[in-house]
NUVO-476915 format. One line per field, with one value per residue (C-alpha): residue number from 1; x, y, z. Coordinates in Angstrom, 2 decimals. Each point is the difference from the previous one (the first is absolute). Example, Ala and Ser with C-alpha at 12.3 -4.5 7.8 and 13.67 -1.06 7.14 Angstrom:
num: (1,2)
px: (12.30,1.37)
py: (-4.50,3.44)
pz: (7.80,-0.66)
***
This chain:
num: (1,2,3,4,5,6,7,8,9,10,11,12,13,14,15,16,17,18,19,20,21,22,23,24,25,26,27,28,29,30,31,32,33,34,35,36,37,38,39,40,41,42,43,44,45,46,47,48,49,50,51,52,53,54,55,56,57,58,59,60,61,62,63,64,65,66,67,68,69,70,71,72,73,74,75,76,77,78,79,80,81,82,83,84,85,86,87,88,89,90,91,92,93,94,95,96,97,98,99,100,101,102,103,104,105,106,107,108,109,110,111,112,113,114,115,116,117,118,119,120,121,122,123,124,125,126,127,128,129,130,131,132,133,134,135,136,137,138,139,140,141,142,143,144,145,146,147,148,149,150,151,152,153,154,155,156,157,158,159,160,161,162,163,164,165,166,167,168,169,170,171,172,173,174,175,176,177,178,179,180,181,182,183,184,185,186,187,188,189,190,191,192,193,194,195,196,197,198,199,200,201,202,203,204,205,206,207,208,209,210,211,212,213,214,215,216,217,218,219,220,221,222,223,224,225,226,227,228,229,230,231,232,233,234,235,236,237,238,239,240,241,242,243,244,245,246,247,248,249,250,251,252,253,254,255,256,257,258,259,260,261,262,263,264,265,266,267,268,269,270,271,272,273,274,275,276,277,278,279,280,281,282,283,284,285,286,287,288,289,290,291,292,293,294,295,296,297,298,299,300,301,302,303,304,305,306,307,308,309,310,311,312,313,314,315,316,317,318,319)
px: (-98.55,-2.84,-2.83,0.87,3.63,-1.19,-2.29,2.63,2.75,-1.92,-3.21,0.01,1.90,-2.63,-2.61,2.21,-1.93,-3.41,-1.07,-3.25,1.98,0.78,3.60,-1.24,-0.16,-3.72,-2.79,-1.59,0.44,-1.64,-0.70,-1.42,-0.98,-2.19,-0.98,1.13,1.30,1.23,1.49,1.37,0.44,1.00,-0.91,1.69,-1.28,1.83,1.61,-2.96,-2.78,0.13,-1.54,-2.77,-2.43,-2.40,0.24,-3.10,1.78,3.46,-1.25,-1.78,3.17,1.99,-2.45,-0.37,3.73,0.38,-2.67,1.32,2.94,-2.40,-2.15,2.99,0.95,-3.41,-1.40,-3.11,0.73,-2.31,1.42,2.23,1.76,0.92,2.45,0.53,2.38,-1.07,-0.65,-2.80,0.34,-0.33,-2.26,-2.71,-3.56,-1.02,2.87,-0.64,-3.70,0.91,2.45,-2.59,-2.63,2.45,1.07,-3.65,-0.55,3.08,-1.04,-3.34,1.59,2.62,-1.65,2.72,-0.12,2.05,1.48,2.36,2.88,1.74,0.32,3.14,0.55,2.64,0.76,0.72,-3.21,0.04,-2.22,0.78,-2.49,0.05,-2.22,-1.14,-1.54,-0.42,0.91,1.26,2.48,1.46,1.80,3.64,2.55,3.02,-1.91,0.07,0.86,1.97,-2.38,-2.77,-2.18,-0.01,-3.39,-1.27,-3.55,-1.72,1.88,3.24,1.06,-3.24,1.05,3.35,-1.61,-2.36,3.02,1.59,-3.23,-0.05,3.57,-1.09,2.57,-2.53,-3.01,-3.22,-3.64,-2.17,-1.69,3.26,1.71,-2.74,0.13,3.75,0.08,-2.74,2.12,2.87,-2.03,-2.29,1.91,-2.27,0.34,-1.23,-1.03,-2.26,3.06,1.90,-1.25,0.22,3.64,1.16,-1.38,2.47,2.66,3.47,1.17,-1.48,0.47,-1.97,1.44,0.81,3.52,-0.24,-0.42,3.68,1.09,-2.65,0.76,3.61,-1.26,-2.15,3.06,2.70,1.29,-0.42,2.40,-2.49,-0.58,-2.97,-0.94,-2.67,-1.81,-0.64,-2.87,-1.85,0.15,-3.59,-0.89,-3.38,-1.29,0.04,3.67,0.82,-1.72,1.91,3.32,-0.69,-1.23,2.83,2.67,0.94,1.53,-2.02,3.00,0.12,-3.49,-0.24,3.08,-0.67,-2.20,-3.10,-2.08,-0.71,-0.91,0.98,3.16,0.32,1.50,-1.67,0.65,-1.00,-2.35,-2.07,-0.73,-3.60,-1.01,1.59,-1.95,-3.28,0.50,0.72,-2.79,-2.55,1.03,0.05,3.68,2.47,2.99,3.09,2.85,3.06,2.95,1.63,2.51,3.37,3.15,2.83,2.18,-1.44,-0.52,-3.47,-1.34,-2.60,-1.00,-1.54,-2.66,2.64,1.52,3.05,1.45,-0.30,1.43,-1.54,1.98,-2.80,-1.80,-2.23,0.04,3.05,0.06,3.49,1.47)
py: (37.68,2.52,-0.93,2.86,-1.12,-3.55,1.17,2.27,-2.64,-3.06,0.98,3.55,-0.96,-2.65,2.73,2.38,-0.43,0.00,3.60,-1.22,-1.34,3.61,-1.04,-2.15,3.20,0.38,-1.98,-1.06,-1.17,2.41,-0.72,3.26,-1.49,-2.61,2.31,-2.85,0.45,-2.91,-0.33,-3.09,-0.46,-2.92,-0.26,-2.41,-1.02,1.69,2.50,1.71,-0.95,-0.77,-3.49,-2.02,-0.24,2.28,-1.16,1.99,3.22,-0.98,-0.62,3.37,1.76,-1.77,0.77,3.65,0.55,-1.49,2.03,3.08,-0.09,0.72,2.54,2.22,-0.03,1.44,-3.34,-1.85,-3.73,-2.35,-3.53,-1.89,-3.37,-1.70,-2.81,-1.53,-2.45,-1.79,-3.33,-1.91,2.15,3.33,-0.97,-1.70,-0.14,2.65,2.32,-0.40,0.75,3.16,1.04,-0.58,2.07,2.84,0.12,0.12,2.97,1.81,-0.63,1.67,2.88,0.86,-1.25,-2.54,-3.59,-3.11,-1.18,-2.86,-1.14,-3.05,-2.06,-1.72,-2.32,1.44,0.36,3.68,2.01,2.68,1.73,1.71,2.37,1.42,3.07,1.19,3.27,2.02,3.62,2.29,1.56,-0.47,2.11,-1.02,-0.22,2.36,2.82,2.53,3.64,2.47,2.00,-2.61,-0.24,-3.42,-1.42,-3.08,-1.32,-1.17,-0.67,-1.80,-2.19,-1.73,-3.21,-0.18,0.47,-2.85,-2.19,1.00,-0.98,-3.39,-0.54,0.98,2.80,2.70,-0.91,1.95,-0.46,-2.27,2.84,1.67,-3.33,-1.06,3.38,-0.12,-3.72,0.61,2.79,-2.48,-2.65,2.25,2.97,2.70,0.25,3.04,-1.75,2.88,2.23,-2.13,1.59,3.52,-0.19,0.22,3.56,1.43,-2.44,0.17,-3.17,-2.41,-3.14,-1.85,-0.04,-3.65,-0.04,3.30,3.70,0.87,-3.27,0.44,3.70,-0.98,-2.45,2.71,2.07,-2.67,0.64,3.76,2.65,1.27,0.13,0.71,2.07,-1.51,1.61,-2.59,2.01,-0.12,-3.79,-1.14,-2.44,-0.95,1.51,-3.45,-0.48,3.51,-0.77,-3.27,1.71,2.61,-2.50,-2.48,2.70,-1.40,1.75,0.86,-0.58,-3.65,-0.66,1.97,-1.59,-3.73,-0.73,-2.10,3.18,-0.30,3.66,1.90,2.10,2.39,3.27,2.77,3.50,2.83,1.13,-3.15,0.73,1.12,-2.91,-2.42,1.47,-0.01,-3.57,-1.45,1.99,-1.20,-3.61,0.41,-0.99,1.60,1.62,1.54,2.01,-1.16,1.60,0.85,-1.30,1.79,-0.06,-2.42,2.89,-0.56,-3.26,-1.31,1.41,-0.92,2.95,-0.62,2.00,2.40,0.70,-2.18,-2.44,-3.60,-3.27,-3.44,-3.22,-2.15,1.56,-3.02,-3.63,-1.04,-3.09,-1.37,-3.22)
pz: (48.97,-0.36,-2.38,-2.38,-0.18,-0.69,-2.81,-1.53,0.08,-1.17,-1.78,-1.39,-3.14,-0.78,-0.42,-2.00,-3.27,1.66,0.61,1.57,2.97,0.99,0.69,2.89,2.04,0.52,1.63,-3.27,-3.59,-2.45,-3.67,-1.34,-3.39,1.71,2.90,2.26,3.57,2.15,3.48,1.78,3.75,2.22,3.69,2.42,3.42,2.92,-2.40,-1.66,2.38,3.70,0.05,-1.63,2.92,-1.89,-3.63,-0.91,0.96,-1.23,-3.52,-0.05,1.13,-2.70,-2.79,1.01,0.22,-3.47,-1.81,1.81,-2.42,-2.87,1.83,0.84,-3.69,-0.91,-1.16,1.13,0.44,-1.90,0.18,2.41,0.08,3.24,0.73,3.39,1.63,3.17,1.67,1.74,3.13,-1.81,-2.92,2.05,-1.30,2.55,-0.92,-3.72,0.52,1.90,-2.72,-2.70,1.81,0.65,-3.64,-1.03,2.32,-1.34,-3.58,0.68,1.89,-2.61,-3.20,-0.79,-1.25,0.71,-3.30,0.82,2.17,1.38,3.19,1.26,2.98,2.30,3.68,-0.67,-0.23,-2.69,-2.55,-3.29,-1.60,-3.51,-0.40,-3.42,-1.12,-3.19,-0.62,-2.74,2.41,3.46,2.59,-0.20,2.77,-0.17,-1.66,2.85,-0.71,2.12,2.24,-0.33,3.07,1.67,1.01,1.77,0.23,3.19,3.26,0.70,2.91,1.02,-1.73,1.75,3.40,-0.93,-0.67,3.33,1.76,-1.74,1.15,3.53,0.07,0.85,2.19,-0.61,0.92,-2.15,-1.91,-1.05,-0.66,-2.40,-1.76,-0.68,-0.83,-2.56,-1.51,-0.28,-1.79,-2.04,-1.44,-1.39,-3.79,-1.93,-3.18,-1.09,-0.03,-2.52,-3.21,1.43,1.14,-3.59,-0.16,2.47,1.26,-1.56,1.71,2.55,2.06,2.66,3.51,0.60,1.45,1.90,-0.78,-0.27,-1.59,-2.69,-0.40,-0.72,-2.63,-1.55,-0.89,0.06,-3.54,0.04,1.25,2.54,3.74,2.24,3.01,2.23,2.93,2.72,1.47,-3.34,-0.35,0.68,2.75,1.43,3.23,1.57,-0.82,1.23,3.31,0.43,-0.78,2.68,2.60,-0.53,-0.49,-3.40,-3.03,-3.10,-2.25,1.07,-1.35,-3.25,-1.55,0.43,-3.04,-0.67,-0.36,-3.76,-0.18,-3.15,0.07,-2.94,-1.15,-1.97,-1.22,2.33,-2.79,0.58,3.68,-0.56,-2.26,2.47,2.91,-1.98,-1.20,3.42,1.62,-2.57,0.65,3.78,0.20,2.38,-1.68,1.63,-1.47,1.91,-1.78,-3.28,-2.53,0.04,-2.10,0.66,1.16,3.46,1.86,0.71,3.24,2.60,2.17,3.42,1.85,1.38,-3.41,0.58,-2.51,1.13,-1.28,0.17,0.02,-1.38,-2.97,-0.48,-1.08,-2.03,-2.22,0.60,-1.38)
***
């Protein structure tokens, strides 16, 4: 069972009289009267992070991926709660010291504050983070318009190559390996963009499960489709070089998730303000396609102008 089917069948009705739940079809809870925005995420060892040999980096990855849910909604995170389950092997004094130091560094970097949590003894290592922010408005999911341009911030694919290196699937030299592994553990978040997104984005989401999987989520309850140009999807020069040298396929890297870049749509009239905003903040922005009507199927167009299909659009939460 897909996660959306699970939610629809067992939990959607429970939120029917709570408009702040956004029908359980967004990344956050939003109470406009209290200007309160909340997101909740759980991360399990071997499923959401590769291993726990580098707890200082794992905890940063987890925290960043959690507050990313707020940032892509146009909200600056302020508080977070963290709960963890582990045992004597995972929650050693050394590991806990490393986690504490990393959280302190992230708090300083993003201006957030630990506000509570819980610890549980378990042989299954996991973390749950609740992120809290305040805003008068947010950018909702499922609010795209026909003919909207589709944008993505930063580069995609570096994180997935980092994971492949950790799994020893793709051997690279030490310099490149360290670069891509760092991208896996430390996704780049554009927190200064949060409050500006509201000025031009019609709808938005962070890329966690994969570009196409998250694009489907973005319009999942609308009678819309999309047309994406593969050549316009941004990747780093380092990733481009590796793809050429190893004779790999770009499509296999930009659709695997863990990028935490911002995917959003906006009216064509907003093109200039979008370009000025990103340029002033020193953030890379790429227009990769447009929103179309449901009369045509969603399309991915390759470098030669041909329609292509992909079997795996990204990570699927199946039960």
